[in-house]
N, C-alpha and C positions, 0 to 999 in steps of 0.2 A: 322884337321882330327881326332885327338885323341878325341876331344870333341864330334864330330859327332858319332864316334864309341861308346863312352861311353853312349851317349843319346840313341842310338839304342839298346844297351845292356840293359839299364835300362827299356826302354819301353817293350822289349821282356820279361824281368823278371816280370814286373808288370802285363803284360797280362797273364802270366802263372798262376798268383794268382787270377786274376779278374774274372775268369769264375768258381770259386768255387760255388758249389750248397749247399743248406742246407742239413743236414744229420740227420736222425732219428736213434738214438741208441736204440736198443731193448735188454734189459738185462734179462738174465735168473735168476730168483729167485725161481727156483724149489727146492724141499727139498734136492736133491742130491748136491746142491751147498754148503751145510754145511759139505760135506765130507772132511776129511783132506787129504792133499797131503803128499808126502814123506818128505817134508820140515817141516811138522807140521802145516803149514798155511792152512786154509780152502780154497776151491775153490772160495767162495764168497769174501773172503778177497783179494785173488789175483785178482779177476775180478774187484773189486773196485779200486785197485791200478792202474791196466791197463786202466780202463775207465777214471779215473781222469787224467792220463797222456795224454790220447787222447784229453780230453777236453782242457788241458793246451795248446796244439798245434793246436787246431781247428782254421781254417781260415775263417769260415762262421758260420751261425747260426746252433745250435745243439738243438734237442729236445730229451727228454728221456722218453722211455716207459719201463714198467716192466711187466713181466708175472710171476705169482705165481701159477696158477692152471688153469684147464679147465674153459672156459668162453663161454657162449652161448648167452649173451645178445646183442652182436654185437655192443656195445657202447664203443668206445675207451676212453671215459672219466670216465668210472666206471667199477667196477667188478675186477676180478683177472688179467685181461689184461687192463692196463690203462696208460694214459699219466701222467707222474709225473711232467715234466717241458715242457711247450710249447717252440716252437722255440725261441731261445734267444742267445745273445752273452754274457750273464752274467755267466761267468765261475765259480764264487764263488757259485752261486745258484745251478748250475749243480752239482758241486762237493759235496756240502752239501747234496743234495738229493740222490746222489749216495751212500754216507756214510750211509744214512738212510734205504737202501734197506734191507729187511728181508726175507730170503727164506721161502717157504711154502710147496707146494705140487707138482703139475704136470708140464708137458712140452708141452704147446699148441702152437707149432711152426706155423702151418698153420693159426690158428685163430689170432696169433700175427701179422703175415704178413698182413692178411686181415684187421684187425683193425688198424694196423699201416698205411696201404695204405689209409684207409678211413679217418684217421686223416690228412694225407698229403693232400688228396683231399679237405678236409674242410678248409684248410688254403689257398688254391689257389696257392700253391707253386709247383714247380718241385723239387723233392728231391731224395736223395739216402737213402738206408737203410743199416745199419750194425746190424746184429742180432748175439748175442752170445748165444751158447747153450752148455751144458755139457752132453746132452743125446738125445735119440731118441724121436720122436713124441709120446706122450702118450694119446692124447685127440681126435685125428681125423686122417684122411688119408691125405697123402701128394700127391697132384696132381700138379707137378711142372708147367706144361704149363698153367693150369687154374689159379694158384696163380699168375703167371707172368702176365697173361692177366688182372686179377683184379687189380693188383698193377699198371700196366702201365696205365690203364684207369683212375686211380686216381692221376696220375702225378709222380709216382715212376719211376725213370729212371734207377735205378740199385739196385740190392739186393746182398749184400755180406754177407756171413755167416762165423763166426769164431767158429770152434768146439774146445772145451776145454776138454782135457782128454777123447776124444772119442776113444775107443779101438776096437770097432766093425767096420770092413771095410764096411759092408753093410750099417751101419748108416752113415758113412762118404760119401758113394756113394749117399745116399738119400739126404744128405745136399748139396752135390756138384750139384746134378741134379736140386735142387730148385734154387741154386745160378746161375747156368749157364742159366737156363730158364729165370731168371730175369735179364740177361745181365751182371751178376757179376761173382764172383769167390768164391771158398771155401778156407779158411785158417785154417791150423791145428796148434794147440798149446798144449803142454804137460806139461808145467811148467810156472812159472811167467815170466821168460825172454822171452820165445817164445810167450806167450800170449800178452805181451807188444808190441812185434814186429808185431804180426799178427793183433792186433787191430789197430795199426797205419797204417799198409799197407791197411787194409780194409777201413779205414776212407779215406785215400788219394785217393783210387780208387772211393769210393762212392761219395766223395765230388767233385771229379774232380780237385783237387788242390794238390800241394806239401805240405807235412806236415811241420808245422812250428816248428823248433827246439828250445828246451830249453825255451819255453814260449815266445820267441821273435815274434812279429808280422811279418807276411809274407812280408809286404811292407818294414819293417826295414831290413830284410835279403836281399831283393832285392836291396835296396839302398846301403847296405854295399858291396854287390857284385859288384855293379857298380863303387863304389869308389875304390875298390881293382883293378878292371879292368883298371880304369883310371890311377892308379899309375904305371902300367906296360907299359904305352905308352907315 
């Protein structure tokens, strides 16, 4: 009986990880990301640390997009809004490219979501989006329902937004409206610790899987849980 229970437990754990979806991480590289925090660390430095920790625990493919300024060409593979890394499980490559992000100018949130969705559609995947921003939209107008419809038509199943050191409640409400319209949530972060937590929570929700702790693969954690469960029976 103990073996049967252990087998069921392991299967359930494995199933909880098997439905993970690919996730597109959209990073803010606007000029304000160079602003220092109270700790002396800049926002972009904190964002890189949090993003790399997210990648370490990713349980499915991750792609990386960066936005640095307003972009009107509509091409997700070129311009100020562009894909840096295609969907991959190569965590070293992702972290290397995250380290290479350099802040520039504006905050094109709407266009980033549109071009991110276009990229997802071009890959034929159904994916989630996690977008990080430290400011309000500066390039366009935000139309939450329209953005959500465009994203959904391209295979984006959920949009989560992480606001980093957003102090204006109206801006937070705008970000939340976009996330909710996209089937997701808004996560608030004010320092490195809360940014790490918010990024991981946003990823878990967007990918549809539990976050993998400490760099250990999800299946390894599931197996360890099953062994521990077996030892108690």
